[in-house]
N, C-alpha and C positions, 0 to 999 in steps of 0.2 A: 862078803866082799862087795863094796859099793861100786856101782857102775858110774862112770863120769857122766855128768849131765850133757844132754844133747845140745849142740850149738844151735842158737836161734837161726832160722832161715831168713833170708833177705828177699821177700817177695817183690820188693821194688826193683831190685837189681836186674832181673830178667826183663822187666818191662822197660827199664831205661836202656838196656842193651838192644832190645828189639826196636825201640824208637830210634836210636842212633842208626841201626842198620837200615831201617825204613827211610830215613832222611838221606843216607848215603846212596841208597838205591834210587830214590827219587831224583837226586841231583845227577847221577849218572844217566838215568833215562832221559832227562831233559836235555842234557848236553850231547849225548851220543845218538839217541833215537829221535827225540824232539818231534817235529811236525811230520815225521814219516809214519807215525802210528797215532791213532785217535786218542788213546788214553794218555800218552805222554804229551800230546798237544794240549789236551785239557789240563793236565797237571801244570804245564808251563805257564798257563794263563790264569791260574788261581792265585789269589794273594797269599804271600808268605804267612800272613797272620793266621790263615786257616790252618796251616801246618804247625803253627805254634800252640794250638789249643791244648794238646796233651801236656804241655809244660805247666799249665795252670793246675793240673792234678799231680804231676810227678814232682815238681819242685817242693810243694808243701809236704808231700810224703817223705822225701829224703831228708828234709829238715827235721820233721817230727821224729823220724826214726834215727836221726843222726847217722845216716848212711853215707859215709865218706866216699865209698866206691861208686855209689849211685850218683853222687854229686859230681864226681870226676867224669862220669859218662855223660852227664847233662851239659857239661862245659862245651865239648865239641858240638853238641846239638845246637847250643846257643850260637856258636860261631857260624854254623851252616845256615841257620835261619836268618842270621843277620847279614851275611855277606853274599854267598852264591845264590841263595833263594830270596833274600830281602833286598839285595843289590845296594847295600849301604856304600856310599862313596865317601872316601876321606882323601881329599886332594892334598898333595904336597905343596912345596913352594912353587909358585908359578914360574914358567920359563921366562928368561929375560926378554924384554920387549925391544926389538930392533926397529920396529915400525909402529905407527899408530894402530891401536886395536880397532877392530871392526865389530860393532854390536849387531847381533842377529837374533831375531825372535821367531818362534813358531807359535801359532795361535789358531785353534779351532773355534771359529766364531758361531758355530751352531746355527747357521743360516741367518745370522743377524738378528736373532730373536731378542737380544738385549737392546736393540736400537742402534742406529748408526752413530748417534751423538755419544753414547756411552762407549761404544767400541773405539771411536776416534779418540776419545779422551784417554782411554786405557793405553792405546798404542802410543799416544804422545807422551804419557807419563813414563812409559818404559823407554822411550827415546832410542829405538833401534834405527840403525842406518838401513837395514834390510829386514823385512818381515815376510815370512811365508804363512799364508792364511789358508784355512780349509773350510769347507762347507760355505763357499762364497757364491754359489751358483745364483745368477740373477742379481748379485749384489755389487758387481764390479763398478758400475757407473756411479752408484751411491757412494762407494769408497773414494772414487776419484774426486767427487764434489766435496766430501767430508775431510779429505786429507790432501789439499792442493799442494802441500810441500813435498809430496811423494809422487814418484812415477809409478804407474800401476800397469802390470801385465796380468791378465786373467785368462784362464782356460778351464772350462768345465767347472768343477767345484773347488779349484785351487787358484790362488792368486799370489803374486809376488809384488810387494811394494818396496821401493828403493829411493833413498835420497839421491844417490848418484844416478845419473841418467842411465837408463836401460838401453844398451847398444843393440841388442838383438833378443828375440824370444822365439821359442820353438816348443810345439806340443810334442810330448813323448808318449807314444802309445805302446801298450803291451802286446806281445805277439799273440797271446791267447785271447780268444773271443769271450772267455768266461770272466776276464778281468775288465770290467766295464769302465772303471775310472782311468783317466790318463794323468800323466805327470806334466810338469811345466818346467822348462829350462829357460833361464834368463841370464844374460851376460852384462856385466858392468865393469867399471874400472875402480880400483882402489889403490891409492899410493902409486899411481902411474902404471899399474900392472893389471891385466885382465883377471877377472874372477867369475866363475860360473856358479850359479845357484840353481839347485834342483828342488822343486817343491813337490811333495808327494802326499797322498792320502790313501793308504793301503786299504783295500777291501778286506772285510772280515772273512768272506767266503765267496764262492762263485755266485753269479747272478741267479741262476736257477739251481739252487741247492737241492739235493735229494731230501726226501722226508725221512724223519727219524733222527734220533740223538746221535748214534754212532756214525751214520753216513755224513751227517752235518759236520762233525768234528774231523772226520777223515778228509773231506773235501776242503774244509777250512785250512787244515795243515798244509795240504798240497798247494792251495792258492797262495799262502804266505811264502812258501819256499819258491814258488814260481816268481812272485813279485821281487823277492830278494835277488834271485838269479838275474832277472832282467835289469834291475837297478844297477847291479854290479857291472853288467856289460856296458851300460851307459857310462858309468864312472870310468871304467878301464879304457874306453874308446877315445878319451881325450885327457891329456895330462895337464890341462889348465887347472889352476888352483880351484878347488871345488868345495862347496858347502851343500849338504843335503839336509833338508829340514822338513818336518811335517808330523802329521798324526799317522804313525805306523801301525796303530792298533796292535802293538806287539811289545810285551814287557821285555826288559833286558835279560831274558833267560831263554833257554831253548836253543835248538840247533840253528834255526833261521837267524836269530840275532848273532850267534857266534860266527856264522858264515859272513854275515854283513860286517861285523866289526873286525874280521880278519883283513878286510880290505879298506875299511874306513874307520876313523877314530871316533869313539863316542864322546861327545862333548861333556856330558855330565860325569861320566866315568873318569875323564881326564881332569876336570876342574870343578866338579860339584862337591857339595858337602851335605850329607844326609841321604834320604831315600829318594828324593826327587819325584814323588808320586804326583801324577797329573789327572788320574781318572778314578772314580767319577769326580767331576769338578767340585761338588759340594763337600764330599768326604773322600778325598783321594787316597787310594790304596795301591794303585799300580802306576808305574811310569811307562806310558805307551806313546808319549810324544818325545821326539828326539831331534837333536841337531848333531850332525856328523860332519867330519871333514876328511878330505882326501887330497893327495898330491901337494902336500906342504903345510896348509894352515893347521893350527892346533888351538884348542880352547885354552884360555888362561883364566876364565871364570865362568861359572854356570849356576843358574838358580831358577826356581819356579816362581812365577808371579802369584800373588794372592788370588 
């Protein structure tokens, strides 16, 4: 009596299942734990392309072995890598315009190293009515001379330039002594109504961070949560139409970003198309620069300049 041949095992299948489970765990850790724990903080600040590396091995294997079940497992992996981890934005139809649109730009000028003439040319080419600039310390007067068509308010290493007159400006300081950068609030009028602009440049971690890899990321996560909490208190304190823009040093993943966008709308998520990566500037992999709105305004288009 002949015994039936053994069915061939599928060594790819457990690897694909394990990869899917790992991505789901990563996603949950970023959203629920986030900056409260050093490892999930680090995970939320790593490019999604890093987590996609196993696909370069698994996809050819399931194709070569014609493993349909493995391929089905890799499909949700692709969706997780593309949307919650990769933050792909696919905007729908823009909302109807009842008033003229306001163009807003955020731009980290890196201390003006490109030169004031080039910076002024790029800002003019983008034609924003309002721009929030970062790393402008000591550069405010040169900006005023280079962009005479704009009104300039500068504080620390952030500045706000506005075609409409700036009616008031105010420095916003964080309660914690470890957050050394301040934010800047400026008010102007648009279509006959007041609008408030808050320019920010979040610190990556406290000024005097502890030595060591784990303490650094623990303190960095706490600093980001603290900055988000303070910013939201500023936003809630005044129901004037508000735009918040700047270099947040924070990808659109993790607990801190989820808390932030529970109270303020993300402009690129609302109206962008693509991944919207801004960092590093020469080979962008992460979107750490954001424009958000609160108390009424909503983005109808969003893009990243070259």
